[in-house]
N, C-alpha and C positions, 0 to 999 in steps of 0.2 A: 147594652148601657152599664157604664163602669161605674158603680158607689167612689166616691173618695172620700175618704171620715180624715177630715183636716182641719188647718188652724192656720191663718199668713205666716206663717215663722218662715225662715231660711229652707229646712228640709219638707214644708210643705209647698211654697213656691215650688222646689224642683217638680213636682209631680203636677200640681196645677199647670208649670210650661208645657212640660211633657204634652199633656193631654192638649195642647193649645196647638204645640209645633204638628201634632199628627193628625189631628182632625177628628181627634173619637168624639163618640157621643157620650156623656160623662156628667154625673149630678154631684156637686160636692154640698158634704153633709159636713157641717162646726163642729168639729170638740171644743171646746171651749176650755184647753191646758190651766187656764188661772181659775176656772169654776170648780175641776176637777171631773172635767168630762171623760177625760181617760183613765179615770180608775174604776166604770159603771163595765158590770159584768156583760153586760153587750159588746160593748170595745174590745173587752180581755178576750174575747171569745176571737174576737180578729187580729189583734195586735198584744201578744202576751206579755209584750215589753213595754205597756201600758208607753206607748211612744206616738206620736203622728208621724209621717200620714200612714194609713194604711187603705187597702181596695178591696173591692170584693166586684170583680169581673163575672156578669151573668152569661158570659162566651166566653170561655176557657179551653183551653189548647184541644181537649176532650168535645168541645161542646157541654160541658157541665159548670157550673160556676165555679172560682176558684178566689180564694182572699190571701191576700199577698200584705206583708208589713214589714218594713226596712224600707228606704226609699231608695237607696241605690238597688236593690233586689227588683223594686216595681221600675225603674227606669231600665234594666235589662230586660225584663218582660215586655214592657212597651213596646220596647225597640224591637224585641222579635216577633209580637203580634202584627206590628207594622213593617217591618224591612226596612226601617228608618234610624237614623242617626247614632248607629254601632259600627258601620261599617261593613265592604261587601269582602274582603279576602279575610282570611283567618289571621295573617297578618295585622291588619288594619282592626281587628276586631279585639285582639289582645291588648294593640298598642292604645287602643279607646280605654278600653277594663284596665288596663295599671293605673290609668289618669283619673278613674272615675277610683278607683282604690283609693288612691291618693288623697282624695277629696273626702272619702269616709273611714279614715285611718286616720290625718292629719286636718285635713283645711275647717272639715265642720268639726269635730272635739277641739282644736287649739284656738280657733277663732272665735268657740264660744265660749270657751274658758276665760279668754281675751277680754269678752265683752261683759262676763260676768263680773270680774273681780276688778276691771275698770268703771263699770256702770251699777252694779243690785247688789253686789255684797256688803253688806249692812256696816260691816267694820274693812275699812280701808287698809289692807297688808301688801307695804311697800314689795315685798319679794315676790308677792303671786302677782301684783299689777308689772312689775318688769320683766318676769319671766315669763307671761307669755303674750304683754304687747311684746318683747323681745321673738318671740316664735312666731307671732302671728308677721313679724318682717322678714324672719326668714321665709315663712312660706310664700310669703306676697315674694320673697326675691327669686323663691323657687319658679316660681309662675311666668314672672317677666321676664328673667334668662330664657324659658320654654318658648313664648310668645316673639322674643325679638329674635327666633329661628320658624317661628312655622305663625298663619294665621290663627289659628286655633292652638288648643292645647293638645289635640291628638295628631296635631297636624294642618293638612289646609283646606279640611273640612271640619263644619259646624256637630258635635258629637254631642252624645248624653255625656260624656264629659265636663265640656262648658254649661250645659243644662244644669248639672249638680252644682256646677263652684258655683256661677254667678250669684245666684243669690245671698250665697255668703259674703260675697264682696259690696253688697249694698251698705250694709254698716260699716264700710271700712273707717270712716272717723270715730265710730266709737272703739274701737280695736286696736288707736292708734296709726293710722295709718294716711301716710300725705302723697297723694297721686304725685307729685312732680318727682319724687324718689322711683315711681316705677310708671314709665312713661309707655310702655310696651302693653303694660296690664291696663291701664289706664286707656289707649287706644281699642283692645279686647273687648275691654269694659263698656265704651261708648256705643259700639257697632251692635253688642247685644242689647244693651238698653234699649236701640231702638229696631227693632225685631220686631213685627205687629205681633205677634203670639206671646212675645215675653212681655210685652206691654199690656197684654189681655189677662196674663196667668199671675202676674202680680197684683192686677186688681180683686183676683178671687179670695174672696171673706174677708178684703183687709177693710169692707167699712164697716166688720164687729171687731177687731181688734182696740185696744184699749190701752189710754198708758199706763205702767205698770204700779201700779204706787199704795194698790190695797196688801196689809199686811197679812188679810188670808192670804190672798191670792200669792204672797210671795212665797207664804209656807209651804202653800200644794206645789209650785214650780221648786223649789229650793228648799225645804226645810222637812220638818219629820213626815209629812205627809207622803214623803218621796217612799219613805223606808216600813212602811205600816202591812203586815200580812195580809195577803190578799186573797 
């Protein structure tokens, strides 16, 4: 059994989708990041960076429990555990990993900033809005050009690179994106959206999430609470 400590965010949904795609037995344990659950000592013991998701697999590589944080690392671990969605040859695996790193280092952080400054920032800063909206469009352009050549990000097969990237594109409107400008990415988005495991994965814990309107929750997520010594 795998316990996944998570919340219905793009990074959380990456792992929810992967678990559904792999058909693994798991239990979703909510970590309400608006309430500060990510700062409890219990959660920090498995996720020292106080970010979701994290997992505890009771059947680790040596038959003993293992805990992991960082969504990309979790996807690689689950791909290794099941032999799915990473590729078979070394060439395929490295190609998949480079697109996974593209998501981890670019798509997630930059689209997150676009979303923040366009939607959540208490003061509208035109420079920040323009900077991150333009970067979002640049990244979608990279994705669109790749998908003009191959059905999926890493080639002909669906991989953890697609699983990692897709949840971030679900908020395209909040990132200032018009799908009409990225037809290949839109084709990919629609195809992945319709996968049964993806449909199940994005519903995990989704009924617990509420609109972020509470000032205390905003401070926990974006304000001084993030920087307190623990």
